[in-house]
The first five atom37 places (N, CA, C, CB, O) and aatype in JSON, in Angstrom:
{
  "aatype": [12, 18, 1, 14, 11, 15, 12, 2, 6, 10, 1, 16, 14, 0, 6, 10, 10, 9, 14, 16, 18, 5, 5, 7, 16, 14, 14, 0, 15, 16, 16, 18, 2, 7, 19, 0, 7, 14, 19, 18, 14, 0, 15, 7, 10, 10, 9, 18, 9, 2, 13, 11, 15, 18, 1, 7, 16, 6, 15, 0, 19, 2, 7, 19, 9, 15, 19, 9, 3, 16, 0, 10, 19, 16, 16, 17, 18, 1, 14, 3, 9, 11, 0, 2, 4, 1, 9, 11, 10, 0, 15, 7, 6, 9, 18, 6, 9, 9, 15, 3, 14, 6, 2, 19, 6, 10, 5, 2, 11, 18, 10, 16, 13, 11, 19, 6, 11, 19, 11, 7, 18],
  "atom_mask": [
    [1, 1, 1, 1, 1],
    [1, 1, 1, 1, 1],
    [1, 1, 1, 1, 1],
    [1, 1, 1, 1, 1],
    [1, 1, 1, 1, 1],
    [1, 1, 1, 1, 1],
    [1, 1, 1, 1, 1],
    [1, 1, 1, 1, 1],
    [1, 1, 1, 1, 1],
    [1, 1, 1, 1, 1],
    [1, 1, 1, 1, 1],
    [1, 1, 1, 1, 1],
    [1, 1, 1, 1, 1],
    [1, 1, 1, 1, 1],
    [1, 1, 1, 1, 1],
    [1, 1, 1, 1, 1],
    [1, 1, 1, 1, 1],
    [1, 1, 1, 1, 1],
    [1, 1, 1, 1, 1],
    [1, 1, 1, 1, 1],
    [1, 1, 1, 1, 1],
    [1, 1, 1, 1, 1],
    [1, 1, 1, 1, 1],
    [1, 1, 1, 0, 1],
    [1, 1, 1, 1, 1],
    [1, 1, 1, 1, 1],
    [1, 1, 1, 1, 1],
    [1, 1, 1, 1, 1],
    [1, 1, 1, 1, 1],
    [1, 1, 1, 1, 1],
    [1, 1, 1, 1, 1],
    [1, 1, 1, 1, 1],
    [1, 1, 1, 1, 1],
    [1, 1, 1, 0, 1],
    [1, 1, 1, 1, 1],
    [1, 1, 1, 1, 1],
    [1, 1, 1, 0, 1],
    [1, 1, 1, 1, 1],
    [1, 1, 1, 1, 1],
    [1, 1, 1, 1, 1],
    [1, 1, 1, 1, 1],
    [1, 1, 1, 1, 1],
    [1, 1, 1, 1, 1],
    [1, 1, 1, 0, 1],
    [1, 1, 1, 1, 1],
    [1, 1, 1, 1, 1],
    [1, 1, 1, 1, 1],
    [1, 1, 1, 1, 1],
    [1, 1, 1, 1, 1],
    [1, 1, 1, 1, 1],
    [1, 1, 1, 1, 1],
    [1, 1, 1, 1, 1],
    [1, 1, 1, 1, 1],
    [1, 1, 1, 1, 1],
    [1, 1, 1, 1, 1],
    [1, 1, 1, 0, 1],
    [1, 1, 1, 1, 1],
    [1, 1, 1, 1, 1],
    [1, 1, 1, 1, 1],
    [1, 1, 1, 1, 1],
    [1, 1, 1, 1, 1],
    [1, 1, 1, 1, 1],
    [1, 1, 1, 0, 1],
    [1, 1, 1, 1, 1],
    [1, 1, 1, 1, 1],
    [1, 1, 1, 1, 1],
    [1, 1, 1, 1, 1],
    [1, 1, 1, 1, 1],
    [1, 1, 1, 1, 1],
    [1, 1, 1, 1, 1],
    [1, 1, 1, 1, 1],
    [1, 1, 1, 1, 1],
    [1, 1, 1, 1, 1],
    [1, 1, 1, 1, 1],
    [1, 1, 1, 1, 1],
    [1, 1, 1, 1, 1],
    [1, 1, 1, 1, 1],
    [1, 1, 1, 1, 1],
    [1, 1, 1, 1, 1],
    [1, 1, 1, 1, 1],
    [1, 1, 1, 1, 1],
    [1, 1, 1, 1, 1],
    [1, 1, 1, 1, 1],
    [1, 1, 1, 1, 1],
    [1, 1, 1, 1, 1],
    [1, 1, 1, 1, 1],
    [1, 1, 1, 1, 1],
    [1, 1, 1, 1, 1],
    [1, 1, 1, 1, 1],
    [1, 1, 1, 1, 1],
    [1, 1, 1, 1, 1],
    [1, 1, 1, 0, 1],
    [1, 1, 1, 1, 1],
    [1, 1, 1, 1, 1],
    [1, 1, 1, 1, 1],
    [1, 1, 1, 1, 1],
    [1, 1, 1, 1, 1],
    [1, 1, 1, 1, 1],
    [1, 1, 1, 1, 1],
    [1, 1, 1, 1, 1],
    [1, 1, 1, 1, 1],
    [1, 1, 1, 1, 1],
    [1, 1, 1, 1, 1],
    [1, 1, 1, 1, 1],
    [1, 1, 1, 1, 1],
    [1, 1, 1, 1, 1],
    [1, 1, 1, 1, 1],
    [1, 1, 1, 1, 1],
    [1, 1, 1, 1, 1],
    [1, 1, 1, 1, 1],
    [1, 1, 1, 1, 1],
    [1, 1, 1, 1, 1],
    [1, 1, 1, 1, 1],
    [1, 1, 1, 1, 1],
    [1, 1, 1, 1, 1],
    [1, 1, 1, 1, 1],
    [1, 1, 1, 1, 1],
    [1, 1, 1, 1, 1],
    [1, 1, 1, 1, 1],
    [1, 1, 1, 0, 1],
    [1, 1, 1, 1, 1]
  ],
  "atom_positions": [
    [[-76.26, -14.61, -4.11], [-75.33, -13.3, -4.36], [-74.75, -13.85, -5.84], [-73.91, -12.97, -2.97], [-74.38, -15.0, -6.11]],
    [[-74.78, -12.93, -6.51], [-74.3, -13.01, -7.77], [-72.92, -13.34, -8.32], [-74.57, -12.01, -8.18], [-72.28, -13.11, -7.29]],
    [[-72.13, -13.65, -9.08], [-70.76, -14.09, -9.25], [-70.36, -14.37, -10.72], [-70.54, -15.32, -8.42], [-70.46, -15.49, -11.22]],
    [[-69.96, -13.45, -11.27], [-69.64, -13.39, -12.82], [-68.65, -14.56, -13.11], [-68.93, -11.88, -13.3], [-67.6, -14.74, -12.5]],
    [[-69.07, -15.19, -13.96], [-68.08, -16.45, -14.31], [-66.99, -16.28, -14.47], [-68.27, -17.12, -15.32], [-66.07, -16.86, -13.91]],
    [[-66.91, -15.1, -15.58], [-65.43, -14.52, -16.12], [-64.24, -14.69, -15.03], [-65.53, -12.8, -16.47], [-63.06, -14.95, -15.27]],
    [[-65.01, -14.41, -13.44], [-64.23, -14.16, -12.44], [-63.72, -15.66, -12.03], [-65.0, -13.3, -11.33], [-63.16, -15.72, -10.94]],
    [[-63.86, -16.92, -12.78], [-62.7, -18.02, -12.39], [-62.01, -18.24, -13.32], [-63.05, -19.3, -11.97], [-61.57, -19.38, -13.46]],
    [[-61.69, -17.19, -14.25], [-60.53, -17.25, -14.7], [-59.65, -15.95, -14.76], [-60.68, -17.81, -15.83], [-59.06, -15.56, -15.76]],
    [[-59.67, -15.45, -13.74], [-58.32, -14.16, -13.96], [-57.18, -14.71, -14.34], [-57.8, -13.29, -12.57], [-56.48, -14.97, -13.37]],
    [[-56.63, -15.03, -15.49], [-55.34, -15.25, -16.02], [-54.49, -14.34, -16.38], [-55.4, -15.87, -16.93], [-53.27, -14.44, -16.24]],
    [[-55.03, -13.48, -16.82], [-54.02, -12.18, -18.22], [-53.5, -11.43, -16.61], [-55.56, -10.47, -19.93], [-54.11, -11.04, -15.61]],
    [[-52.17, -11.49, -17.01], [-52.16, -10.11, -15.59], [-51.53, -8.76, -16.54], [-50.6, -10.59, -13.76], [-50.86, -8.87, -17.57]],
    [[-51.83, -7.84, -16.07], [-52.0, -6.29, -16.86], [-51.58, -5.56, -15.79], [-53.63, -5.73, -17.43], [-51.91, -6.09, -14.73]],
    [[-50.89, -4.39, -15.64], [-50.46, -3.03, -15.01], [-51.49, -2.36, -15.43], [-49.07, -2.36, -15.41], [-52.14, -2.36, -16.47]],
    [[-51.55, -1.38, -13.77], [-52.37, -0.54, -13.8], [-51.73, 0.8, -13.94], [-53.14, -0.71, -12.78], [-51.03, 1.34, -13.08]],
    [[-52.05, 1.31, -15.15], [-51.17, 2.76, -15.4], [-52.67, 4.15, -15.02], [-50.39, 2.81, -17.73], [-53.67, 4.46, -15.66]],
    [[-52.05, 4.66, -13.59], [-52.95, 5.58, -13.09], [-52.11, 7.18, -13.36], [-53.3, 5.14, -11.37], [-50.93, 7.44, -13.13]],
    [[-53.24, 8.11, -13.94], [-52.92, 9.05, -14.59], [-52.59, 10.04, -13.26], [-54.01, 9.42, -15.69], [-53.16, 10.08, -12.17]],
    [[-51.02, 11.12, -14.0], [-50.95, 11.96, -13.11], [-50.59, 13.11, -13.89], [-50.13, 11.6, -12.05], [-49.97, 13.16, -14.96]],
    [[-51.25, 14.34, -12.95], [-51.27, 15.95, -13.76], [-50.23, 16.69, -12.84], [-53.08, 16.94, -13.74], [-50.27, 16.94, -11.63]],
    [[-49.04, 17.03, -14.03], [-48.17, 17.72, -13.65], [-48.34, 19.4, -13.34], [-47.34, 17.4, -14.52], [-48.8, 20.1, -14.25]],
    [[-47.99, 19.97, -12.19], [-48.24, 21.29, -12.25], [-46.74, 21.87, -13.09], [-48.56, 21.89, -10.61], [-45.78, 21.19, -13.43]],
    [[-46.93, 23.35, -13.27], [-45.97, 24.53, -13.91], [-45.97, 23.6, -15.19], [0.0, 0.0, 0.0], [-46.91, 22.85, -15.43]],
    [[-44.97, 23.67, -15.92], [-44.55, 23.23, -17.51], [-44.29, 21.94, -17.49], [-43.26, 23.92, -18.17], [-43.39, 21.34, -16.89]],
    [[-45.33, 21.46, -18.34], [-44.95, 19.9, -18.47], [-44.23, 19.94, -19.42], [-45.98, 18.84, -18.69], [-43.78, 20.93, -19.99]],
    [[-43.97, 18.19, -19.77], [-42.82, 18.03, -20.64], [-43.76, 18.21, -21.92], [-41.86, 16.5, -20.48], [-44.98, 18.18, -21.71]],
    [[-43.24, 18.41, -23.42], [-43.75, 18.71, -24.98], [-44.6, 17.75, -24.91], [-42.71, 18.6, -26.34], [-45.78, 18.04, -25.09]],
    [[-44.21, 16.27, -24.62], [-45.16, 15.34, -25.13], [-46.43, 15.37, -24.41], [-44.65, 14.03, -25.1], [-47.21, 14.48, -24.75]],
    [[-46.87, 16.28, -23.4], [-47.93, 15.68, -22.82], [-48.82, 17.59, -22.97], [-47.46, 14.7, -20.92], [-49.84, 17.85, -22.32]],
    [[-48.46, 18.15, -23.48], [-49.01, 19.21, -23.86], [-49.8, 19.29, -25.1], [-48.15, 20.0, -23.86], [-49.3, 18.87, -26.14]],
    [[-51.08, 19.82, -25.09], [-52.21, 19.68, -26.39], [-52.83, 21.24, -26.46], [-53.69, 18.34, -26.02], [-53.75, 21.71, -25.8]],
    [[-51.94, 21.93, -27.59], [-52.46, 22.98, -27.63], [-52.6, 24.03, -26.19], [-53.6, 22.57, -28.2], [-53.56, 24.76, -25.92]],
    [[-51.47, 23.86, -25.49], [-51.19, 24.47, -24.56], [-51.55, 24.22, -23.23], [0.0, 0.0, 0.0], [-51.38, 24.85, -22.19]],
    [[-52.33, 22.67, -23.65], [-53.36, 22.33, -22.45], [-52.41, 20.99, -22.0], [-55.32, 21.92, -23.01], [-52.2, 19.98, -22.68]],
    [[-51.94, 21.28, -20.78], [-51.01, 20.29, -20.19], [-52.02, 18.67, -19.92], [-50.34, 21.1, -18.54], [-53.06, 18.69, -19.27]],
    [[-51.55, 17.58, -20.45], [-52.2, 16.34, -20.18], [-51.85, 15.2, -19.38], [0.0, 0.0, 0.0], [-50.67, 15.22, -19.01]],
    [[-52.45, 14.33, -19.05], [-52.02, 13.75, -18.1], [-51.05, 13.15, -18.6], [-52.8, 13.08, -17.48], [-50.7, 13.29, -19.77]],
    [[-50.25, 12.11, -17.43], [-49.15, 11.73, -17.97], [-49.13, 10.33, -17.17], [-47.92, 12.8, -17.82], [-48.99, 10.47, -15.96]],
    [[-49.23, 9.04, -17.63], [-48.88, 7.94, -17.2], [-48.04, 6.91, -16.98], [-49.26, 7.71, -17.4], [-47.98, 5.82, -17.56]],
    [[-47.11, 7.54, -15.69], [-46.04, 6.33, -15.52], [-46.38, 4.96, -15.07], [-45.08, 6.7, -14.57], [-47.49, 4.55, -14.71]],
    [[-44.96, 4.14, -15.15], [-45.46, 3.08, -15.09], [-44.98, 3.06, -13.45], [-44.98, 2.0, -16.25], [-43.97, 3.39, -12.82]],
    [[-46.52, 2.38, -13.06], [-46.66, 2.22, -11.3], [-46.29, 0.87, -10.85], [-48.28, 2.44, -10.69], [-45.81, 0.71, -9.72]],
    [[-46.49, -0.17, -11.71], [-45.7, -1.86, -11.39], [-46.92, -1.99, -10.6], [0.0, 0.0, 0.0], [-46.59, -2.64, -9.61]],
    [[-48.23, -1.7, -10.53], [-49.11, -2.61, -9.53], [-50.11, -2.91, -10.61], [-49.81, -1.83, -8.01], [-50.85, -2.24, -11.33]],
    [[-49.76, -4.64, -10.36], [-50.04, -5.68, -11.0], [-51.11, -6.45, -10.61], [-49.1, -6.31, -11.06], [-51.1, -7.23, -9.66]],
    [[-52.41, -6.15, -11.65], [-53.77, -7.01, -11.31], [-54.03, -8.38, -12.42], [-55.23, -5.82, -11.49], [-53.39, -8.24, -13.46]],
    [[-54.73, -9.48, -12.34], [-55.38, -10.01, -12.55], [-56.6, -9.95, -13.12], [-55.27, -10.29, -11.96], [-57.54, -9.75, -12.34]],
    [[-56.97, -10.14, -14.93], [-57.86, -9.76, -15.28], [-58.59, -10.7, -16.24], [-57.58, -8.69, -15.6], [-57.83, -11.47, -16.83]],
    [[-59.65, -10.79, -16.47], [-60.6, -11.66, -17.42], [-60.47, -10.56, -19.09], [-62.65, -11.75, -16.51], [-61.14, -9.55, -19.25]],
    [[-59.94, -10.85, -19.64], [-59.79, -10.11, -20.73], [-60.36, -10.68, -22.0], [-58.47, -9.85, -20.86], [-59.71, -11.55, -22.57]],
    [[-61.85, -10.16, -22.65], [-62.15, -10.64, -23.67], [-62.49, -9.76, -24.57], [-62.91, -11.42, -23.51], [-63.3, -8.84, -24.47]],
    [[-61.52, -10.24, -25.94], [-61.41, -9.13, -26.87], [-62.77, -9.17, -28.32], [-59.66, -9.3, -27.48], [-62.74, -10.22, -28.95]],
    [[-63.36, -8.6, -28.58], [-64.23, -8.54, -29.5], [-63.89, -7.8, -31.23], [-65.24, -7.85, -28.7], [-64.6, -7.2, -32.04]],
    [[-62.45, -8.21, -31.2], [-62.19, -8.24, -32.26], [-62.19, -6.42, -32.68], [-63.17, -9.3, -32.91], [-62.92, -5.65, -32.06]],
    [[-61.07, -5.86, -34.0], [-61.52, -4.85, -34.24], [-62.46, -3.82, -35.4], [0.0, 0.0, 0.0], [-62.36, -4.23, -36.56]],
    [[-63.01, -3.03, -35.27], [-63.93, -2.47, -35.98], [-62.8, -1.28, -37.16], [-65.18, -1.7, -34.75], [-62.46, -0.22, -36.65]],
    [[-62.5, -1.46, -38.07], [-61.88, -1.16, -39.47], [-62.51, -0.33, -40.27], [-61.72, -2.24, -40.24], [-63.38, -0.71, -41.06]],
    [[-62.09, 1.07, -40.14], [-62.76, 2.35, -40.69], [-61.4, 3.18, -41.5], [-63.55, 3.38, -39.21], [-60.27, 3.35, -41.04]],
    [[-61.98, 3.64, -42.96], [-60.72, 4.44, -43.7], [-61.61, 5.9, -43.68], [-60.16, 3.74, -45.61], [-62.75, 6.12, -44.09]],
    [[-60.79, 6.64, -43.16], [-61.28, 7.87, -43.75], [-60.15, 8.95, -44.14], [-62.26, 8.48, -42.77], [-59.26, 9.35, -43.4]],
    [[-60.38, 9.27, -45.28], [-58.96, 10.29, -45.99], [-57.97, 9.35, -46.07], [-58.25, 11.71, -44.99], [-56.92, 9.81, -45.62]],
    [[-57.87, 8.22, -46.46], [-56.63, 7.39, -47.08], [-56.08, 6.64, -45.56], [0.0, 0.0, 0.0], [-55.18, 5.81, -45.57]],
    [[-56.66, 7.0, -44.47], [-55.86, 6.49, -43.38], [-56.72, 5.62, -42.85], [-55.33, 7.46, -42.39], [-57.76, 6.21, -42.56]],
    [[-56.74, 4.21, -42.53], [-56.81, 3.4, -42.04], [-56.61, 2.91, -40.46], [-56.34, 3.07, -42.73], [-55.62, 2.33, -40.02]],
    [[-58.04, 3.36, -39.57], [-57.95, 3.33, -38.1], [-58.36, 2.05, -37.78], [-58.77, 4.37, -37.36], [-59.2, 1.68, -38.61]],
    [[-58.14, 1.23, -36.97], [-58.65, -0.1, -35.97], [-58.91, -0.12, -34.48], [-57.65, -1.14, -36.0], [-58.06, -0.59, -33.73]],
    [[-60.21, 0.44, -33.94], [-60.37, 0.45, -32.84], [-60.89, -1.12, -32.29], [-61.19, 1.58, -32.65], [-61.9, -1.7, -32.69]],
    [[-60.0, -1.59, -31.38], [-60.18, -2.41, -30.79], [-60.53, -2.44, -29.55], [-59.51, -2.87, -30.97], [-60.08, -1.67, -28.7]],
    [[-61.55, -3.55, -29.32], [-62.53, -3.29, -27.78], [-62.22, -4.96, -27.07], [-64.87, -2.91, -28.19], [-61.93, -6.05, -27.56]],
    [[-62.49, -4.42, -25.67], [-62.27, -5.52, -25.0], [-63.2, -5.55, -23.37], [-60.62, -5.55, -24.9], [-63.32, -4.59, -22.62]],
    [[-63.59, -6.51, -23.22], [-64.67, -6.19, -21.53], [-63.54, -7.01, -20.56], [-66.87, -7.29, -21.39], [-63.25, -8.19, -20.69]],
    [[-63.16, -6.34, -19.85], [-62.43, -6.51, -18.63], [-63.46, -6.55, -17.29], [-61.36, -5.28, -18.55], [-64.32, -5.76, -16.9]],
    [[-62.95, -7.97, -16.72], [-63.31, -8.26, -14.99], [-62.51, -8.54, -14.53], [-64.15, -9.17, -14.45], [-61.68, -9.35, -14.95]],
    [[-62.48, -7.77, -13.2], [-61.19, -8.14, -12.14], [-61.85, -7.81, -10.72], [-59.58, -7.06, -12.41], [-63.07, -7.72, -10.57]],
    [[-61.08, -7.67, -9.88], [-61.1, -7.97, -8.13], [-61.57, -6.48, -8.29], [-59.36, -8.47, -6.95], [-61.08, -5.84, -9.23]],
    [[-62.29, -6.0, -7.64], [-62.69, -4.29, -7.03], [-61.51, -3.99, -6.11], [-64.36, -4.11, -5.94], [-60.99, -4.38, -5.06]],
    [[-61.38, -3.0, -7.16], [-60.34, -1.33, -6.47], [-61.12, -0.32, -6.76], [-58.64, -0.78, -7.3], [-61.86, -0.2, -7.74]],
    [[-60.89, 0.61, -5.64], [-61.41, 1.89, -5.85], [-60.68, 3.0, -6.48], [-61.75, 2.31, -4.74], [-61.13, 4.14, -6.62]],
    [[-59.29, 2.5, -6.94], [-58.38, 3.15, -8.12], [-58.75, 3.05, -9.16], [-57.21, 2.76, -8.3], [-58.58, 4.1, -9.78]],
    [[-59.37, 1.99, -9.95], [-59.68, 1.97, -11.19], [-60.55, 2.99, -11.48], [-60.12, 0.83, -11.54], [-61.55, 3.04, -10.76]],
    [[-60.43, 3.88, -12.39], [-61.48, 4.72, -12.87], [-61.61, 5.1, -14.01], [-61.56, 5.65, -12.34], [-60.61, 4.54, -14.45]],
    [[-62.08, 5.67, -14.97], [-62.29, 5.76, -16.26], [-61.1, 6.82, -16.74], [-63.83, 6.2, -16.55], [-61.14, 7.28, -17.88]],
    [[-60.41, 7.06, -16.14], [-59.23, 7.98, -16.66], [-58.03, 6.97, -16.81], [-58.82, 9.32, -15.53], [-57.25, 7.21, -17.73]],
    [[-57.81, 5.95, -16.06], [-56.7, 5.04, -16.15], [-56.29, 4.24, -17.48], [-56.94, 4.11, -15.19], [-57.07, 4.11, -18.42]],
    [[-55.35, 3.85, -17.47], [-54.99, 2.72, -18.58], [-54.81, 1.46, -17.99], [-53.68, 2.99, -19.39], [-55.06, 1.43, -16.78]],
    [[-54.26, -0.08, -18.76], [-53.79, -1.18, -18.65], [-52.98, -1.6, -19.54], [-54.56, -1.88, -18.51], [-53.22, -1.37, -20.73]],
    [[-51.97, -2.22, -19.2], [-51.0, -2.62, -20.15], [-50.69, -3.99, -20.02], [-49.83, -1.86, -20.05], [-50.31, -4.52, -18.97]],
    [[-50.88, -4.68, -21.31], [-50.86, -6.26, -20.54], [-49.5, -6.44, -20.93], [-52.02, -7.68, -21.14], [-49.0, -5.45, -21.46]],
    [[-48.85, -7.35, -20.81], [-47.67, -8.36, -20.82], [-47.23, -8.15, -22.14], [-48.01, -9.96, -20.5], [-46.18, -7.56, -22.39]],
    [[-47.83, -8.5, -22.83], [-47.19, -8.31, -24.67], [-47.21, -6.81, -24.86], [-48.41, -9.08, -26.18], [-47.31, -6.46, -26.04]],
    [[-47.08, -5.41, -23.58], [-46.7, -3.92, -24.23], [-48.06, -3.78, -24.41], [0.0, 0.0, 0.0], [-48.39, -2.92, -23.59]],
    [[-49.16, -4.17, -25.09], [-50.54, -2.98, -25.47], [-50.83, -2.88, -24.66], [-51.76, -3.08, -26.24], [-50.94, -3.76, -23.8]],
    [[-51.24, -0.98, -24.52], [-51.99, -0.36, -23.68], [-53.53, -0.02, -24.12], [-51.25, 0.75, -23.37], [-53.59, 0.89, -24.94]],
    [[-54.62, -0.5, -23.79], [-55.29, -0.4, -23.75], [-56.13, 1.16, -22.7], [-55.25, -1.58, -23.73], [-55.74, 1.35, -21.55]],
    [[-57.11, 1.99, -23.27], [-57.79, 2.88, -22.36], [-58.85, 2.7, -21.71], [-58.03, 3.8, -22.82], [-59.79, 2.51, -22.48]],
    [[-59.13, 2.67, -20.66], [-60.79, 2.3, -19.69], [-61.51, 3.36, -20.55], [-60.92, 2.75, -17.49], [-61.17, 4.55, -20.59]],
    [[-62.61, 2.79, -21.28], [-63.62, 3.79, -22.04], [-64.72, 4.23, -21.51], [-64.09, 3.33, -23.14], [-65.21, 5.31, -21.85]],
    [[-65.41, 3.22, -20.37], [-66.08, 3.43, -19.34], [-65.76, 3.38, -18.07], [-66.82, 2.88, -19.42], [-64.69, 3.02, -17.57]],
    [[-67.17, 3.93, -17.32], [-66.73, 4.15, -15.83], [-66.87, 2.7, -15.37], [-67.72, 5.28, -14.89], [-67.79, 2.07, -15.89]],
    [[-65.96, 1.98, -14.33], [-66.49, 0.59, -14.04], [-67.42, 0.41, -13.67], [-66.02, -0.06, -13.38], [-67.85, 1.41, -13.1]],
    [[-68.14, -0.47, -13.65], [-69.22, -1.0, -13.17], [-68.78, -2.06, -11.53], [-69.85, -1.89, -14.59], [-68.16, -3.13, -11.61]],
    [[-69.1, -1.64, -10.59], [-68.91, -2.25, -8.97], [-70.26, -2.71, -9.51], [-68.69, -1.14, -7.23], [-71.22, -1.96, -9.69]],
    [[-70.23, -4.28, -9.79], [-71.12, -5.3, -9.36], [-71.95, -5.58, -8.49], [-70.73, -5.97, -9.22], [-71.52, -6.16, -7.5]],
    [[-73.23, -5.31, -8.54], [-74.27, -5.43, -7.56], [-74.11, -4.39, -6.68], [-74.3, -6.69, -6.86], [-75.12, -4.36, -5.99]],
    [[-73.02, -3.15, -6.21], [-72.83, -2.79, -5.2], [-72.12, -3.56, -4.17], [-73.78, -2.48, -4.96], [-72.23, -3.27, -2.98]],
    [[-71.37, -4.57, -4.6], [-70.64, -5.45, -3.6], [-69.44, -4.97, -3.17], [-70.37, -6.74, -4.08], [-69.24, -5.1, -1.96]],
    [[-68.61, -4.47, -3.8], [-67.51, -4.13, -3.49], [-66.19, -4.84, -3.89], [-67.64, -4.04, -2.39], [-65.01, -4.54, -3.71]],
    [[-66.93, -6.13, -4.64], [-66.19, -7.36, -4.72], [-65.2, -7.53, -6.6], [-67.65, -8.73, -4.4], [-64.03, -7.65, -6.95]],
    [[-66.44, -7.44, -7.22], [-66.17, -7.49, -8.8], [-66.53, -6.47, -9.53], [-66.77, -8.52, -9.46], [-67.67, -6.01, -9.43]],
    [[-65.42, -5.87, -10.55], [-65.33, -4.55, -11.28], [-65.57, -5.47, -12.7], [-63.67, -3.47, -11.07], [-65.1, -6.6, -12.8]],
    [[-66.39, -4.82, -13.78], [-66.31, -4.93, -15.14], [-66.45, -3.63, -16.31], [-67.28, -5.87, -15.33], [-67.4, -2.87, -16.48]],
    [[-65.55, -3.68, -16.81], [-65.11, -2.3, -17.75], [-65.23, -2.5, -19.01], [-63.66, -1.82, -17.65], [-65.59, -3.64, -19.29]],
    [[-65.03, -1.61, -20.1], [-64.69, -1.77, -21.36], [-63.14, -0.82, -21.46], [-66.04, -1.25, -22.36], [-62.58, -0.05, -20.67]],
    [[-62.93, -1.19, -22.48], [-61.23, -0.93, -23.05], [-61.16, -0.75, -24.73], [-60.1, -2.52, -22.65], [-61.97, -1.33, -25.46]],
    [[-60.26, 0.01, -25.19], [-60.17, 0.01, -26.17], [-59.13, 0.53, -26.63], [-60.98, 0.29, -26.49], [-58.86, 1.56, -26.02]],
    [[-58.17, 0.22, -27.72], [-56.62, 0.57, -28.02], [-57.4, 1.15, -29.62], [-55.08, -1.13, -28.0], [-58.25, 0.54, -30.27]],
    [[-56.81, 2.42, -29.9], [-57.02, 2.67, -31.73], [-55.27, 2.62, -31.95], [-57.99, 4.73, -32.41], [-54.32, 2.88, -31.22]],
    [[-55.44, 2.03, -33.68], [-54.37, 1.88, -34.24], [-54.16, 2.26, -35.33], [-54.09, 0.97, -34.22], [-55.13, 1.89, -35.99]],
    [[-53.51, 2.77, -35.94], [-53.51, 3.62, -37.35], [-52.2, 3.15, -38.32], [0.0, 0.0, 0.0], [-50.99, 3.1, -38.11]],
    [[-53.02, 2.85, -39.42], [-51.99, 2.56, -40.43], [-51.89, 3.29, -41.52], [-52.07, 1.41, -40.87], [-51.02, 3.03, -42.35]]
  ]
}
């Protein structure tokens, strides 16, 4: 049975932010061109992860510098972790899950997924 080496070091606490979609008139901060977007309320759901960052990719377009910071996350299997969720680290940084979480060998024991954070200057 395969066990990822990164499962031995689940030392980073993170809060799982699960999106909710409001019915009716959404707040102005969640409306994009008249379409209601997801709201990420604080869930208080703490998970422990292995977080491996691969630095950021920097690019300049029309005088705006943007940095896309990606990382690979490994954690215990949870069926509520989906591609539309976010994780919030203890430092306050929020990362979006950009790939469908991979259920390693379909054992329902471990998950690996990729996250990203976009910053602009």
